[in-house]
N, C-alpha and C positions, 0 to 999 in steps of 0.2 A: 753427334758421333763421328769419332777419329778413323781420319781414314789411314791405309797401309801405304808405305813410302817404298816396300822392299823389292819392287817389280822392278828388273833391269831392260836393259834393251832386248837382252835374248826373248825373256818373257812374252815382251808385248809380240816380238816376231814369234815367237809360237804360237801364241794365240792368235795372231792372223795367218800366219798358213795352215795354223789346224782350221780354224775356219773354211778356207778355201778351199781344203785336201774334204774335210766333212762333208762339205754342202756339194762337191761335185756329184757328189753318190745319190743325193737325192730325187735328181728328176731321171733315172736310170727307169723305173716303171713307165712313167709317159711317153718318157722316147724310145722305149722298145714296145710301147706298146703294139702300131699296126704291125708286128713280128709276132707280138705274144695273140693277139687276136686273130691273127692269117693261122698259128698254129695249133689253137685252141678250138676256134670257131667260136667263140662268145662274143653277144653283142654290145651295144653303145648305151644301150639306155639302164637305168636300173629300176626295173619293175617288178625282180622277183632277185631271188638266189640262183635260177639256171638261165633266165633270161637276160637278167642285167648285173651279168658278172663283171664288166667291163667296165663300168660306172660303179659299181660295189668297191670292185676294188682301189679302183684310183681314189673314192671318195673314204672308203677303209683307211687307205694309207695316210691321207693327209689330214683323215681326224687323229689319228697315231699322234700325227708328228706333233701338236698344237695341244689337243687336249689333256694330258698331264704336265704338260708345264708350269701352269699354276703351281700344284702339287709339288712339281721338282724346286719352281723358284721359294714356295712357302721354306721347305727343308733347307736351301739357303739360304736364306734369311734368318732363319732361327738358328742355324748352328754357325754358319761364317765361314763355309768349309766348300773349296773351290776345286774341288779333287776332278770331277768329272770331264775337266775340257779335255785331257788329254785320253781317257778312258773311252767315251764313246767315240771316237775317231774310227780305230780298225772295228771296234763290234759293228758299228753301222758299216762301213766298210764291206764287211763278211757278209754282212746279211743282204742288201741291195746287190751285192755283184753276185748272189747265189740267184736269181729269180729269174732268168734264161735260162735256167739247166731243169725248172719245172715244169710239167704236162698238165698240172692237176692249180685249178685255179684257186684252191683251198691251199695249197702248199704255194704258190706266189703268195696269194694273201699274208700266210704268216710271214714269210722271209720279210715282206713289205713292212708288217706291222713291229717287226722285232725291230727294222731300222728308224722306223718312226720312232720308237719311241725311246730309241737311245737318242736321238737328233732332239728330243724333247727336254732332255735331261741336259743335252750338251749346249741349248742355246742361251737358257735364263742366266748362268751362272756369264758366259759370255759378256751376257748384257748388260750386267752388275758391272763388270768390269770394264768395259767400254764408260759407262756411266761416271763410275769414280776418277777413272784417266781421263776424262773430257770434262772436269766438273769447271762450269764458268764458260764453255761451248757444249753442251752436251749434246743437241743436236748435232752439231757434223762430225761428234767422235760415235754418234750411234749411228749416222749415216756411214761413217767408214767402216765401222765394222760390219754393217749391214750389207756395203760393197763389196768386202773380202768375201762375203757368203755368197753374192751374186754374182761374183768372177767363178766361182768351184761351181755355181748351179747352170752357170752359160756355157762350161766349159763341160759340162755332163756329160749332154746328149752327142756332142763331136766326139767325143773319147769312146763311150759308150759304142756309138752305132760306128766306127772306123773299128774299133776290136772287134765287134762282132759278124761286121763285115769281111773279116779276114780269116777268123777262128769260128765263125759259127754261133749261132747264138746259147749254143748248148753249153758254151765254155767259156760265158760272161762271168766267171768266176775272178778269172784270171784280172779283173779290172781292179781288185783289192790289192795288188802289189803295192802301189806307190805309198797309201796307207798302211800297210804293213814296214815300208821302209821307214815313213817317218815316225811311227811310233817312240821308237828309241829318242828320239829327239826331243818330243813333248813331253818323254819321262824325266829327259833331263833339264829342260828348261818352264816349261810349261807350270802353274803353279799349284802343281800338286797338291801339294801339301797346305797351300797362304791357306790362311783364315783372316775375315775382315774383322778387325777391331768392334766392338760394340753390338754384339749381336741382340735380338728383339727377342722379346718374350711372347711364346704364345697367343697370350692373352690380351698384350700391348697390339701387336700387329692388326687381332682379327679386327679390333676398336675401328683401326684406323681403316683396315678396308667396308666397313659396315658405314664409317663417318663419309664414306665417299663413295661410297656404290652404286649411287646413282650416274654420275661423273663415269665412272669406270664403268658399266652397262651402255651406256650412248658411245664409248670409246670401243668397246668389245664388237659391238655392231655395227659403226661403220669400218671398223679391221678385218669382219667380215663379210661384210660386201666385196669391198675392196679385193680382198685377198680370192675370193668365191671367182671372181671376172680373172683376177689372170692366171689362178687355177686351170679356169673353163680353157682359157686360151692355150694355154705350155702344156696341156692336156689333147686336147683335139685338134692344134693344128698341125702336127702331122698327117693324122687321121683325113683333116681338111685337102692339105697337098697332094696326096694320095688318093682321092677319091675324086675330087673336082676338079682337079688340076692335071693330074695323071706324071707326078712328079715322082721321081722313082724314091722308095723308102730309105736310103742311106744320104739322099740330097737332102730331104728333111729335117737331117740336124742343121745347115745351114739357116733357115729361118728360125729356127727353135735356138740358135746361137744368137741371132739376133734381137728377136724378144726378151731373152732371157739375160743378155748380156746388156742391154738398156736399161735392165729394172736397177743397175749398179749407177749407173750415172742419176737415174732417178733420185737415188736413197740420197746418194750425196751431195747433188742439189738441193732435194725438199731440205735436208740436214739444217747445212749450211741458209737457206731461206728461211727455215724456222727460227734460228737466232737474231735475224734480222729483222724479219717480217710479219712473225710471233704464228702460234704453231694452229690457231683455228682456220686464218688467211691459208697457209699452205694448204692443210686437210680438204678445207671447201676448194681451192683452183683446183688445184690437183686431179679432183674426182672430177669435177663438173667439166674441166678441158680435154679429160683425156676420152669424151665421151664419139667427138668427130672424127679423130685418127683410128680409131678403133674398129669404129664403124665402116671408115673408109677404108681400111686394109682387109674385110672381108671382099670389097670388090675391084681394089687395083692391082693394077697389071704389069708385068716386064720391072723395071728400075724403080719405079713408086712404091711396090710393094715395101722392099724391104725398109725403106725411109719412111713408108707413112708407116708401119707397124713398129720400127723403134721410138717414134716421135708419139703414138698412144701407149708402150710400155714405159717409158721416160713419166711421162704426166699421172699412167696409175699407180707407178712408183714412189709417187713424192711425197705422199701421206705417211708410210710408216712410219719413220725418224719420226718426225712430230706427232705420234700419238703414243709412237713407244719414251717419248721423253716426257710430254702431259703426264705421264701415270705414273708415271717416276717422281716427278715434280710433284705430284700431289698426295703421292703415297711415300715420302722419302726414307720412311721406316722399313718398306719392304721394294725392292726396287728391283729385285729378282721375282717378286711373288708377280707385281703386277706386271714387269713386262713381261712374263709366262702367260699372264691373263691377257693384254691383247693379242698374243702371238696366240694364244687359244683362239682370240676371235679372226682370228686368221685363218686356223684352222678348222673353224666352226661354218667358213665360208664355203667350205666343202662339200654342204649341201647343196648349194648350187650346180656345183659338176652334175649330180645327177639329176637336175633340172635341166641342164645342158643335154645331158645325155639322151635324154627322155624325148626332146624335143627336134636332136637330131635321128633318132632313130625314126620318127612321125614325119618329121618335113624338112631333112637333110640338113648334112652338118654346116651350110654356109648358111642356114635361115636359123640354125645354132647360137654359131659365134656372132651374128648379127645381134641376136636378142642378148646374148651377155655383155656386148657393148655396151648395151643400153642400161644394163641396171648399175652403173655409178649414179645415174640421176636419183638412187633410193639411197644410196650410202650419200649424197650431196644433202639429198631433204634432212637426213638424219643429224647431220655435222652441223646443219644450221640453228639446230634446238641448243649444241653444246656452248654457246655464249648466251645465249639468252639465259641458262638454266643457272650456269655457273660464270663466276671471275677470277680473276686471276689475281691472288695474293701475295705478301712478300715468303711466307709461308708453304705456298704452294694454291689449289684451288677449290672453293667454299661454295655453298649453298648461297 
């Protein structure tokens, strides 16, 4: 398949800036959750539409960010069109910035899901472009792309909590301004009308996916456990600090910044190491080594707390670029589709947030996060099956 060579430095800059700004809005819901809980009176568990609105909101939002991604990626691979990278940024921003204005959990959920669906369109196209540009060092390229997003995600809680602390929760919509200002630049320089040469037929792409379905299923499951743990910490860390340690709501933005910012370092490190040490090795090592720091973070105090929290976040983030590139190398005909599939697994991990929320309501938020910290062991056990069931070949992975 021939690859395009018409991307300028401004196109790559636009993609990077777009990813930072776009993903800045993604943690708005969990960052504002303590304020939303206080405003609406909803609880933390997923035990029903009335008693489990907090878990339901976070879970539905995270699912909406990921589950549509394989469909979006499939359309991208079929048509070669890469035009949603610019359009998704202001729509996501407007939807997620409006969350604080609503008092009804259903309205909050609707705004969150709209933003999540827009996000699910943005990421597969960006992942395909990153893989094309980074051919030869795809792990590092994918890690860099993911790091741009994590920078935005890390800045998001600091940005929105500072803004609502100054102007009030009901004016959270003001946070959309940077995305609206960036939009003309994205329209001018992002690959809005670009098409990748060598479009795949639906039948050929479907055949390639069926041929590697077992391998892709393993990657999906591992991604789900990895993401579910990360989502549980990012969603409930603020609540834990407020309820268990008496931290002021606005001050929770800094631990969230540490946890989410450290993810970027993990993505970059994981992508680089996967090019040198192998994808499977990095996936397994990252999952297993994250258990200790995450568990210790729920008990650490003082200056050790942010350091241990950051270390756990770095190690937990290491597997993601390797999972994504492994899928793309297995099905090179559908790089956007399989990237979307892996990230759909990341979204499916939100089911774990429901369970963590239920544990929080019954046993306390500290016990719930300790439970989440032990869950990488399950992902590690699944990851052990990858090298025993599949081997690397010159053209990808096969049974």
